[in-house]
N, CA, C, O and the ligand as a Tripos MOL2 file, in Angstrom:
@<TRIPOS>MOLECULE
protein
  233   231    59     0     0
PROTEIN
NO_CHARGES

@<TRIPOS>ATOM
      1 N         -13.1570   -8.2070    7.9960 N.3       1 MET1
      2 CA        -12.8200   -6.6940    8.1360 C.3       1 MET1
      3 C         -12.4200   -6.4280    6.9260 C.2       1 MET1
      4 O         -11.5970   -7.2280    6.4780 O.2       1 MET1
      5 N         -12.8230   -5.3170    6.0510 N.am      2 PRO2
      6 CA        -12.1860   -5.1350    4.7300 C.3       2 PRO2
      7 C         -10.7510   -4.5500    4.9520 C.2       2 PRO2
      8 O         -10.5150   -3.9140    5.9790 O.2       2 PRO2
      9 N          -9.8820   -4.7400    4.0890 N.am      3 SER3
     10 CA         -8.5810   -4.1030    4.0860 C.3       3 SER3
     11 C          -8.7600   -2.8450    3.3270 C.2       3 SER3
     12 O          -9.5010   -2.7500    2.3480 O.2       3 SER3
     13 N          -7.9250   -1.7170    3.9090 N.am      4 ARG4
     14 CA         -7.9640   -0.5550    3.1040 C.3       4 ARG4
     15 C          -6.4880   -0.1600    2.6800 C.2       4 ARG4
     16 O          -5.4760   -0.4950    3.2950 O.2       4 ARG4
     17 N          -6.5350    0.6750    1.4250 N.am      5 CYS5
     18 CA         -5.3530    1.0490    0.9860 C.3       5 CYS5
     19 C          -4.5170    1.7730    2.0600 C.2       5 CYS5
     20 O          -5.0510    2.4770    2.9170 O.2       5 CYS5
     21 N          -3.2680    1.5870    1.9890 N.am      6 SER6
     22 CA         -2.3850    2.2360    2.8800 C.3       6 SER6
     23 C          -1.5740    3.5430    2.4460 C.2       6 SER6
     24 O          -0.7260    4.1460    3.1030 O.2       6 SER6
     25 N          -2.0750    3.8300    1.1190 N.am      7 ALA7
     26 CA         -1.2680    5.1340    0.6660 C.3       7 ALA7
     27 C          -1.7640    6.1780    1.3750 C.2       7 ALA7
     28 O          -2.7720    6.0160    2.0640 O.2       7 ALA7
     29 N          -1.1520    7.3350    1.3050 N.am      8 TYR8
     30 CA         -1.5260    8.5570    1.8460 C.3       8 TYR8
     31 C          -2.9540    9.2590    1.1840 C.2       8 TYR8
     32 O          -3.1440    9.3670   -0.0270 O.2       8 TYR8
     33 N          -3.7110    9.6150    2.0240 N.am      9 LYS9
     34 CA         -5.0310   10.0530    1.5580 C.3       9 LYS9
     35 C          -5.6750    9.1570    0.4000 C.2       9 LYS9
     36 O          -6.3270    9.6560   -0.5180 O.2       9 LYS9
     37 N          -5.4590    7.9490    0.5150 N.am     10 CYS10
     38 CA         -6.2730    7.0470   -0.3960 C.3      10 CYS10
     39 C          -7.1370    6.2470    0.5140 C.2      10 CYS10
     40 O          -6.6980    5.8270    1.5840 O.2      10 CYS10
     41 N          -8.2640    6.0430    0.1440 N.am     11 TRP11
     42 CA         -9.4660    5.3500    1.0200 C.3      11 TRP11
     43 C          -9.9940    4.2170    0.3680 C.2      11 TRP11
     44 O         -10.9500    3.5980    0.8360 O.2      11 TRP11
     45 N          -9.4320    3.9070   -0.6820 N.am     12 ASN12
     46 CA         -9.9870    2.5950   -1.4100 C.3      12 ASN12
     47 C          -9.8490    1.4290   -0.6120 C.2      12 ASN12
     48 O          -8.7670    1.1090   -0.1190 O.2      12 ASN12
     49 N         -11.0590    0.6810   -0.4400 N.am     13 ASN13
     50 CA        -10.7950   -0.6350    0.2890 C.3      13 ASN13
     51 C         -11.5890   -1.8070   -0.3200 C.2      13 ASN13
     52 O         -12.5500   -1.4970   -1.0240 O.2      13 ASN13
     53 N         -11.3380   -2.9980   -0.1570 N.am     14 SER14
     54 CA        -11.8720   -4.1850   -0.7510 C.3      14 SER14
     55 C         -13.4200   -4.1330   -0.6680 C.2      14 SER14
     56 O         -13.9860   -4.8170   -1.5210 O.2      14 SER14
     57 N         -14.0800   -3.5660    0.0510 N.am     15 ASN15
     58 CA        -15.3890   -3.6930   -0.1080 C.3      15 ASN15
     59 C         -16.1280   -2.8470   -1.1140 C.2      15 ASN15
     60 O         -17.3540   -2.8550   -1.2280 O.2      15 ASN15
     61 N         -15.1400   -1.9750   -1.9760 N.am     16 GLN16
     62 CA        -15.5270   -1.2850   -2.9220 C.3      16 GLN16
     63 C         -15.1310   -1.7730   -4.3170 C.2      16 GLN16
     64 O         -15.3100   -1.1440   -5.3600 O.2      16 GLN16
     65 N         -14.5160   -3.0900   -4.1840 N.am     17 GLY17
     66 CA        -14.3370   -3.7870   -5.4270 C.3      17 GLY17
     67 C         -12.6740   -3.6350   -5.6360 C.2      17 GLY17
     68 O         -12.1320   -4.3520   -6.4760 O.2      17 GLY17
     69 N         -11.9660   -2.7820   -4.9300 N.am     18 TYR18
     70 CA        -10.6390   -2.6920   -5.3590 C.3      18 TYR18
     71 C          -9.7990   -3.8650   -4.9990 C.2      18 TYR18
     72 O         -10.0630   -4.4370   -3.9410 O.2      18 TYR18
     73 N          -8.7690   -4.3240   -5.7790 N.am     19 VAL19
     74 CA         -7.9920   -5.2140   -5.5610 C.3      19 VAL19
     75 C          -6.8850   -4.7230   -4.6140 C.2      19 VAL19
     76 O          -6.4070   -3.6450   -4.9700 O.2      19 VAL19
     77 N          -6.3640   -5.2470   -3.5010 N.am     20 LEU20
     78 CA         -5.5240   -4.7790   -2.5930 C.3      20 LEU20
     79 C          -4.3720   -5.8020   -2.7200 C.2      20 LEU20
     80 O          -4.5930   -7.0120   -2.6660 O.2      20 LEU20
     81 N          -3.1220   -5.2760   -2.8920 N.am     21 VAL21
     82 CA         -2.0570   -6.0310   -2.8100 C.3      21 VAL21
     83 C          -1.1840   -5.9030   -1.4490 C.2      21 VAL21
     84 O          -1.2370   -4.9390   -0.6860 O.2      21 VAL21
     85 N          -0.5310   -6.8270   -1.3180 N.am     22 ARG22
     86 CA          0.5760   -6.9680   -0.2050 C.3      22 ARG22
     87 C           1.8800   -6.1390   -0.7270 C.2      22 ARG22
     88 O           2.1770   -6.0310   -1.9170 O.2      22 ARG22
     89 N           2.5170   -5.6440    0.2210 N.am     23 TYR23
     90 CA          3.8930   -5.0990    0.1570 C.3      23 TYR23
     91 C           4.6880   -6.1850   -0.3600 C.2      23 TYR23
     92 O           4.5200   -7.3370    0.0380 O.2      23 TYR23
     93 N           5.7690   -5.7890   -1.4540 N.am     24 PRO24
     94 CA          6.5880   -6.9380   -1.9210 C.3      24 PRO24
     95 C           7.5700   -7.4190   -0.5950 C.2      24 PRO24
     96 O           7.8380   -6.6810    0.3530 O.2      24 PRO24
     97 N           7.9160   -8.4590   -0.7150 N.am     25 SER25
     98 CA          9.0180   -8.8760    0.2870 C.3      25 SER25
     99 C          10.5620   -8.5250   -0.1270 C.2      25 SER25
    100 O          11.4870   -8.6660    0.6730 O.2      25 SER25
    101 N          10.7150   -8.1120   -1.2980 N.am     26 ASP26
    102 CA         11.9220   -7.6900   -1.8830 C.3      26 ASP26
    103 C          12.1400   -6.1990   -1.2700 C.2      26 ASP26
    104 O          11.3760   -5.2570   -1.4820 O.2      26 ASP26
    105 N          13.2730   -6.1520   -0.5010 N.am     27 GLU27
    106 CA         13.5840   -4.8900    0.1560 C.3      27 GLU27
    107 C          13.6140   -3.5730   -0.6080 C.2      27 GLU27
    108 O          13.1340   -2.5100   -0.2140 O.2      27 GLU27
    109 N          14.2240   -3.7880   -1.7140 N.am     28 ILE28
    110 CA         14.5800   -2.5920   -2.6310 C.3      28 ILE28
    111 C          13.0120   -2.1390   -3.2660 C.2      28 ILE28
    112 O          12.6360   -0.9700   -3.3450 O.2      28 ILE28
    113 N          12.2770   -3.2300   -3.6540 N.am     29 LEU29
    114 CA         11.0210   -2.8400   -4.1800 C.3      29 LEU29
    115 C          10.1780   -2.2090   -3.1510 C.2      29 LEU29
    116 O           9.4820   -1.2140   -3.3510 O.2      29 LEU29
    117 N          10.2810   -2.8420   -2.0470 N.am     30 LYS30
    118 CA          9.4180   -2.3150   -1.0770 C.3      30 LYS30
    119 C           9.7810   -0.8660   -0.5740 C.2      30 LYS30
    120 O           8.8960   -0.0910   -0.2090 O.2      30 LYS30
    121 N          10.9810   -0.5630   -0.5680 N.am     31 ARG31
    122 CA         11.2870    0.7590   -0.3930 C.3      31 ARG31
    123 C          10.7630    1.6910   -1.3130 C.2      31 ARG31
    124 O          10.3730    2.8040   -0.9610 O.2      31 ARG31
    125 N          10.7370    1.2570   -2.5550 N.am     32 LYS32
    126 CA         10.2330    2.1850   -3.6640 C.3      32 LYS32
    127 C           8.8250    2.5330   -3.3160 C.2      32 LYS32
    128 O           8.4250    3.6960   -3.3540 O.2      32 LYS32
    129 N           8.0170    1.4470   -2.9500 N.am     33 TRP33
    130 CA          6.6000    1.7040   -2.5410 C.3      33 TRP33
    131 C           6.4720    2.5450   -1.4970 C.2      33 TRP33
    132 O           5.5810    3.3920   -1.5460 O.2      33 TRP33
    133 N           7.2360    2.4750   -0.4950 N.am     34 ILE34
    134 CA          7.1510    3.2150    0.7530 C.3      34 ILE34
    135 C           7.3740    4.5880    0.3950 C.2      34 ILE34
    136 O           6.6220    5.4330    0.8810 O.2      34 ILE34
    137 N           8.4870    5.0060   -0.5460 N.am     35 ALA35
    138 CA          8.6690    6.2660   -0.8590 C.3      35 ALA35
    139 C           7.3840    6.7880   -1.6710 C.2      35 ALA35
    140 O           6.9660    7.9270   -1.4640 O.2      35 ALA35
    141 N           6.8470    6.0470   -2.4770 N.am     36 ALA36
    142 CA          5.6780    6.4090   -3.2730 C.3      36 ALA36
    143 C           4.4900    6.7220   -2.4830 C.2      36 ALA36
    144 O           3.8310    7.6940   -2.8500 O.2      36 ALA36
    145 N           4.0720    6.0050   -1.3710 N.am     37 VAL37
    146 CA          2.8990    6.2310   -0.6910 C.3      37 VAL37
    147 C           2.8570    7.5830    0.0450 C.2      37 VAL37
    148 O           1.7970    8.0110    0.5020 O.2      37 VAL37
    149 N           3.8760    8.1680    0.1420 N.am     38 GLY38
    150 CA          3.8250    9.5640    0.6600 C.3      38 GLY38
    151 C           3.8220    9.7550    2.1160 C.2      38 GLY38
    152 O           3.5330   10.8580    2.5790 O.2      38 GLY38
    153 N           4.1330    8.7290    2.8990 N.am     39 ARG39
    154 CA          3.9640    8.7210    4.3780 C.3      39 ARG39
    155 C           5.3950    8.9420    5.0230 C.2      39 ARG39
    156 O           5.5810    8.8700    6.2380 O.2      39 ARG39
    157 N           6.2410    9.1780    4.2360 N.am     40 GLY40
    158 CA          7.7230    9.4590    4.8040 C.3      40 GLY40
    159 C           8.4620    8.2550    4.9590 C.2      40 GLY40
    160 O           7.9140    7.1550    5.0380 O.2      40 GLY40
    161 N           9.7760    8.4440    5.0080 N.am     41 LYS41
    162 CA         10.6210    7.3560    4.8450 C.3      41 LYS41
    163 C          10.7640    6.5920    6.1210 C.2      41 LYS41
    164 O          11.3350    5.5010    6.1120 O.2      41 LYS41
    165 N          10.2710    7.1120    7.2310 N.am     42 ASN42
    166 CA         10.3080    6.4420    8.7640 C.3      42 ASN42
    167 C           9.0660    5.3430    8.6790 C.2      42 ASN42
    168 O           9.0500    4.2950    9.3250 O.2      42 ASN42
    169 N           8.1770    5.7160    7.8920 N.am     43 TRP43
    170 CA          6.9010    4.8590    7.8040 C.3      43 TRP43
    171 C           7.2050    3.5040    7.4360 C.2      43 TRP43
    172 O           8.0070    3.3130    6.5220 O.2      43 TRP43
    173 N           6.6160    2.4490    8.0890 N.am     44 LEU44
    174 CA          6.6930    1.1790    7.5050 C.3      44 LEU44
    175 C           5.4210    0.4180    7.6390 C.2      44 LEU44
    176 O           4.7250    0.4100    8.6550 O.2      44 LEU44
    177 N           5.1150   -0.3670    6.2840 N.am     45 PRO45
    178 CA          3.9500   -1.0840    6.3940 C.3      45 PRO45
    179 C           4.0550   -2.2620    7.4170 C.2      45 PRO45
    180 O           5.1380   -2.7800    7.6890 O.2      45 PRO45
    181 N           2.8210   -2.6710    7.9880 N.am     46 ASN46
    182 CA          2.8640   -3.7940    8.6090 C.3      46 ASN46
    183 C           2.4400   -4.9710    7.8470 C.2      46 ASN46
    184 O           2.1990   -4.8240    6.6490 O.2      46 ASN46
    185 N           2.3060   -6.2660    8.4640 N.am     47 ASN47
    186 CA          1.9280   -7.3050    7.4870 C.3      47 ASN47
    187 C           0.4870   -7.3280    6.9790 C.2      47 ASN47
    188 O           0.1480   -8.0920    6.0750 O.2      47 ASN47
    189 N          -0.3760   -6.4560    7.5900 N.am     48 SER48
    190 CA         -1.5700   -6.5940    7.1400 C.3      48 SER48
    191 C          -2.0120   -5.3440    6.2760 C.2      48 SER48
    192 O          -3.1690   -5.1070    5.9300 O.2      48 SER48
    193 N          -0.9530   -4.6270    6.0040 N.am     49 GLN49
    194 CA         -1.2660   -3.2400    5.1370 C.3      49 GLN49
    195 C          -1.0510   -3.7040    3.5790 C.2      49 GLN49
    196 O          -0.1720   -4.4310    3.1160 O.2      49 GLN49
    197 N          -2.0610   -3.0960    2.9690 N.am     50 ARG50
    198 CA         -2.1330   -3.3880    1.4780 C.3      50 ARG50
    199 C          -2.1090   -2.0850    0.5740 C.2      50 ARG50
    200 O          -2.4160   -1.0050    1.0790 O.2      50 ARG50
    201 N          -1.7910   -2.1710   -0.5940 N.am     51 LEU51
    202 CA         -2.0090   -1.1170   -1.4590 C.3      51 LEU51
    203 C          -3.0490   -1.5870   -2.5490 C.2      51 LEU51
    204 O          -3.2100   -2.7600   -2.8870 O.2      51 LEU51
    205 N          -3.7730   -0.4270   -3.0800 N.am     52 CYS52
    206 CA         -4.7710   -0.6390   -3.7980 C.3      52 CYS52
    207 C          -4.2120   -0.7190   -5.3130 C.2      52 CYS52
    208 O          -3.1450   -0.1590   -5.5630 O.2      52 CYS52
    209 N          -4.9450   -1.4370   -6.3700 N.am     53 GLU53
    210 CA         -4.4530   -1.6100   -7.7290 C.3      53 GLU53
    211 C          -4.1900   -0.0890   -8.3970 C.2      53 GLU53
    212 O          -3.2650    0.0850   -9.1910 O.2      53 GLU53
    213 N          -5.0050    0.8830   -8.0370 N.am     54 VAL54
    214 CA         -5.2550    1.9140   -8.8470 C.3      54 VAL54
    215 C          -3.8740    2.9920   -8.4860 C.2      54 VAL54
    216 O          -3.5220    3.9700   -9.1460 O.2      54 VAL54
    217 N          -3.2960    2.4870   -7.3150 N.am     55 SER55
    218 CA         -2.1840    3.2540   -7.0870 C.3      55 SER55
    219 C          -0.9150    2.7780   -7.8150 C.2      55 SER55
    220 O          -0.4590    1.6890   -7.4660 O.2      55 SER55
    221 N          -0.2830    3.4810   -8.8030 N.am     56 SER56
    222 CA          0.5950    3.0510   -9.6130 C.3      56 SER56
    223 C           2.1720    3.1470   -9.0790 C.2      56 SER56
    224 O           3.0610    3.8100   -9.6130 O.2      56 SER56
    225 N           2.2860    2.3340   -7.9160 N.am     57 TYR57
    226 CA          3.5050    2.1770   -7.4320 C.3      57 TYR57
    227 C           4.5220    1.2490   -7.8130 C.2      57 TYR57
    228 O           5.7090    1.3180   -7.4930 O.2      57 TYR57
    229 N           3.8830    0.2270   -8.6360 N.am     58 VAL58
    230 CA          4.6190   -0.9970   -9.0390 C.3      58 VAL58
    231 C           5.5760   -0.5700  -10.2190 C.2      58 VAL58
    232 O           6.3120   -1.4020  -10.7490 O.2      58 VAL58
    233 ZN         -4.8960    3.3320   -3.0820 Zn       59 ZN59
@<TRIPOS>BOND
     1     1     2 1
     2     2     3 1
     3     3     4 2
     4     3     5 am
     5     5     6 1
     6     6     7 1
     7     7     8 2
     8     7     9 am
     9     9    10 1
    10    10    11 1
    11    11    12 2
    12    11    13 am
    13    13    14 1
    14    14    15 1
    15    15    16 2
    16    15    17 am
    17    17    18 1
    18    18    19 1
    19    19    20 2
    20    19    21 am
    21    21    22 1
    22    22    23 1
    23    23    24 2
    24    23    25 am
    25    25    26 1
    26    26    27 1
    27    27    28 2
    28    27    29 am
    29    29    30 1
    30    30    31 1
    31    31    32 2
    32    31    33 am
    33    33    34 1
    34    34    35 1
    35    35    36 2
    36    35    37 am
    37    37    38 1
    38    38    39 1
    39    39    40 2
    40    39    41 am
    41    41    42 1
    42    42    43 1
    43    43    44 2
    44    43    45 am
    45    45    46 1
    46    46    47 1
    47    47    48 2
    48    47    49 am
    49    49    50 1
    50    50    51 1
    51    51    52 2
    52    51    53 am
    53    53    54 1
    54    54    55 1
    55    55    56 2
    56    55    57 am
    57    57    58 1
    58    58    59 1
    59    59    60 2
    60    59    61 am
    61    61    62 1
    62    62    63 1
    63    63    64 2
    64    63    65 am
    65    65    66 1
    66    66    67 1
    67    67    68 2
    68    67    69 am
    69    69    70 1
    70    70    71 1
    71    71    72 2
    72    71    73 am
    73    73    74 1
    74    74    75 1
    75    75    76 2
    76    75    77 am
    77    77    78 1
    78    78    79 1
    79    79    80 2
    80    79    81 am
    81    81    82 1
    82    82    83 1
    83    83    84 2
    84    83    85 am
    85    85    86 1
    86    86    87 1
    87    87    88 2
    88    87    89 am
    89    89    90 1
    90    90    91 1
    91    91    92 2
    92    91    93 am
    93    93    94 1
    94    94    95 1
    95    95    96 2
    96    95    97 am
    97    97    98 1
    98    98    99 1
    99    99   100 2
   100    99   101 am
   101   101   102 1
   102   102   103 1
   103   103   104 2
   104   103   105 am
   105   105   106 1
   106   106   107 1
   107   107   108 2
   108   107   109 am
   109   109   110 1
   110   110   111 1
   111   111   112 2
   112   111   113 am
   113   113   114 1
   114   114   115 1
   115   115   116 2
   116   115   117 am
   117   117   118 1
   118   118   119 1
   119   119   120 2
   120   119   121 am
   121   121   122 1
   122   122   123 1
   123   123   124 2
   124   123   125 am
   125   125   126 1
   126   126   127 1
   127   127   128 2
   128   127   129 am
   129   129   130 1
   130   130   131 1
   131   131   132 2
   132   131   133 am
   133   133   134 1
   134   134   135 1
   135   135   136 2
   136   135   137 am
   137   137   138 1
   138   138   139 1
   139   139   140 2
   140   139   141 am
   141   141   142 1
   142   142   143 1
   143   143   144 2
   144   143   145 am
   145   145   146 1
   146   146   147 1
   147   147   148 2
   148   147   149 am
   149   149   150 1
   150   150   151 1
   151   151   152 2
   152   151   153 am
   153   153   154 1
   154   154   155 1
   155   155   156 2
   156   155   157 am
   157   157   158 1
   158   158   159 1
   159   159   160 2
   160   159   161 am
   161   161   162 1
   162   162   163 1
   163   163   164 2
   164   163   165 am
   165   165   166 1
   166   166   167 1
   167   167   168 2
   168   167   169 am
   169   169   170 1
   170   170   171 1
   171   171   172 2
   172   171   173 am
   173   173   174 1
   174   174   175 1
   175   175   176 2
   176   175   177 am
   177   177   178 1
   178   178   179 1
   179   179   180 2
   180   179   181 am
   181   181   182 1
   182   182   183 1
   183   183   184 2
   184   183   185 am
   185   185   186 1
   186   186   187 1
   187   187   188 2
   188   187   189 am
   189   189   190 1
   190   190   191 1
   191   191   192 2
   192   191   193 am
   193   193   194 1
   194   194   195 1
   195   195   196 2
   196   195   197 am
   197   197   198 1
   198   198   199 1
   199   199   200 2
   200   199   201 am
   201   201   202 1
   202   202   203 1
   203   203   204 2
   204   203   205 am
   205   205   206 1
   206   206   207 1
   207   207   208 2
   208   207   209 am
   209   209   210 1
   210   210   211 1
   211   211   212 2
   212   211   213 am
   213   213   214 1
   214   214   215 1
   215   215   216 2
   216   215   217 am
   217   217   218 1
   218   218   219 1
   219   219   220 2
   220   219   221 am
   221   221   222 1
   222   222   223 1
   223   223   224 2
   224   223   225 am
   225   225   226 1
   226   226   227 1
   227   227   228 2
   228   227   229 am
   229   229   230 1
   230   230   231 1
   231   231   232 2
@<TRIPOS>SUBSTRUCTURE
     1 MET1         2 RESIDUE 1 A MET
     2 PRO2         6 RESIDUE 1 A PRO
     3 SER3        10 RESIDUE 1 A SER
     4 ARG4        14 RESIDUE 1 A ARG
     5 CYS5        18 RESIDUE 1 A CYS
     6 SER6        22 RESIDUE 1 A SER
     7 ALA7        26 RESIDUE 1 A ALA
     8 TYR8        30 RESIDUE 1 A TYR
     9 LYS9        34 RESIDUE 1 A LYS
    10 CYS10       38 RESIDUE 1 A CYS
    11 TRP11       42 RESIDUE 1 A TRP
    12 ASN12       46 RESIDUE 1 A ASN
    13 ASN13       50 RESIDUE 1 A ASN
    14 SER14       54 RESIDUE 1 A SER
    15 ASN15       58 RESIDUE 1 A ASN
    16 GLN16       62 RESIDUE 1 A GLN
    17 GLY17       66 RESIDUE 1 A GLY
    18 TYR18       70 RESIDUE 1 A TYR
    19 VAL19       74 RESIDUE 1 A VAL
    20 LEU20       78 RESIDUE 1 A LEU
    21 VAL21       82 RESIDUE 1 A VAL
    22 ARG22       86 RESIDUE 1 A ARG
    23 TYR23       90 RESIDUE 1 A TYR
    24 PRO24       94 RESIDUE 1 A PRO
    25 SER25       98 RESIDUE 1 A SER
    26 ASP26      102 RESIDUE 1 A ASP
    27 GLU27      106 RESIDUE 1 A GLU
    28 ILE28      110 RESIDUE 1 A ILE
    29 LEU29      114 RESIDUE 1 A LEU
    30 LYS30      118 RESIDUE 1 A LYS
    31 ARG31      122 RESIDUE 1 A ARG
    32 LYS32      126 RESIDUE 1 A LYS
    33 TRP33      130 RESIDUE 1 A TRP
    34 ILE34      134 RESIDUE 1 A ILE
    35 ALA35      138 RESIDUE 1 A ALA
    36 ALA36      142 RESIDUE 1 A ALA
    37 VAL37      146 RESIDUE 1 A VAL
    38 GLY38      150 RESIDUE 1 A GLY
    39 ARG39      154 RESIDUE 1 A ARG
    40 GLY40      158 RESIDUE 1 A GLY
    41 LYS41      162 RESIDUE 1 A LYS
    42 ASN42      166 RESIDUE 1 A ASN
    43 TRP43      170 RESIDUE 1 A TRP
    44 LEU44      174 RESIDUE 1 A LEU
    45 PRO45      178 RESIDUE 1 A PRO
    46 ASN46      182 RESIDUE 1 A ASN
    47 ASN47      186 RESIDUE 1 A ASN
    48 SER48      190 RESIDUE 1 A SER
    49 GLN49      194 RESIDUE 1 A GLN
    50 ARG50      198 RESIDUE 1 A ARG
    51 LEU51      202 RESIDUE 1 A LEU
    52 CYS52      206 RESIDUE 1 A CYS
    53 GLU53      210 RESIDUE 1 A GLU
    54 VAL54      214 RESIDUE 1 A VAL
    55 SER55      218 RESIDUE 1 A SER
    56 SER56      222 RESIDUE 1 A SER
    57 TYR57      226 RESIDUE 1 A TYR
    58 VAL58      230 RESIDUE 1 A VAL
    59 ZN59       233 GROUP 0 **** ****
């Protein structure tokens, strides 16, 4: 099953050749990513969720 980018309105997935990265384990960094994906403060990524390389959240 291809993994899809979890950013708001981003549909890039691994089948299209995008590199998808896991959310960082570092809490502070992870919070920055969560703020940047635009899904709201209460949204949390689960272990299978990824972000694509073109999303400049890092
Ligand atoms: Zn993306």
